[in-house]
Each structure stands twice: as structure tokens, then as C-alpha cells.
N, C-alpha and C positions, 0 to 999 in steps of 0.2 A: 800647290795650295788648293787647287780646284778639287782634287780628290778628297781632301779633308772636309771641305764644305759639303760636298756631295754625300759623304759618309754621315756627317752630322744631321743632314736633312732626310736621310733614308728612314722610312717608316719601319717600326719594329713592333712586335707583339709583346705586351706585358704579361708575365706569367702569374701575376697576382689577380689582375682584374680582367684579363683577356681583351683589353682594348688596344688598338694600334696607337702609336705615339711617335712623335718626332723627337729624337734626343736633344735637339736644339731648344725645344720648348718644354722640356721635362723639369718640373719644379717640385718642391717639397710637398705640395698639395695636389699634384696631378693625378695620383692614383688613390682610389677609395676602395678598401678591401677589408675583409675579416682576417685577422692574423691567426685565428684558430679554426677548428673544424666545426661542422654542424653535427652535433652529437645527440644521442638518445640516452639520457640518464637523468636523475633528479638534479635540480638546481642545488648548488652548494648552500645557498641562503634560504632555501624553501624546501618543503616536503612535498612539492607538487607531484612528483613522480608517483608517490605512494597514495596521493589523494585522487587519482584518476578513477572515475566511476566505470562501471561495466559498459556503459553506452558511449563513453568518450572514444574518439577516434585514436588509433594507435600512434598517430603523429603528434598528439597533444603534448608529449613530454620531450619533443625534439627542439633543440635550440642551438644557437652559436655559443660555444664555450667562452668566447672572449667577451661578449656583451649581453648575452641572454636573449637576443632577438629570436623569436620563434618562427619567423617566416624565412624559408630557405632563400627567397628572392630579396631579402632585406638589403638595403644599401649598406655598404661597408661601414664599419665603425671607426676605422683608422685611415688617416691619409699620410702619404709619403711619396717618394719618387717612384716612378714606374721602374720595374726591373725586367729587363729583356732576357729572353732565353739565351741570347748571345753573351750575356754578362757573366756566365758561369766560369 
């Protein structure tokens, strides 16, 4: 039984948020991540991509496809359990 406890407490790396976590403390709100990609195209609900002016920076139309956050470093919009690379 000692091996099971040791395995549950072994730190793992989450492939969604790149944080280390302990499986024994992994909850449904432990991991904060974006379930989609950071893309460069117009927003579905806006014509922002086409409204960029000649002096606008090229990154002005980039955003997370899941939530529309325009900052690549924006905190994730979804929470769930951490997912380890070992879980595949």
C-alpha cells in the first residue's frame, strides 16, 4: 500500500496549463486553461479583422478562439482537472 500512496503524491506536469500538480489534490477546478488555440482571423461576432487600420499592429486581430481574449498571456477561460502526460 505504500507504493500506491507514493504514486498518488508524485508530482506530475499538466499538459494543459504546464503546472506541476499532485494527483491526490487534483480537483475539478485545479487547472485553468484555454480549450482552443490563439488564432489570427476575424472574430465571428465582429468585423474587427477588416477594420484594422494601416497603423494597427499585426497582432491586433489575434485572440483565443474559445473566449476572444486578445492577450496571449491571458488567464485560461475554463477550469477542469489537470491532465498529465502520463494519462494518455
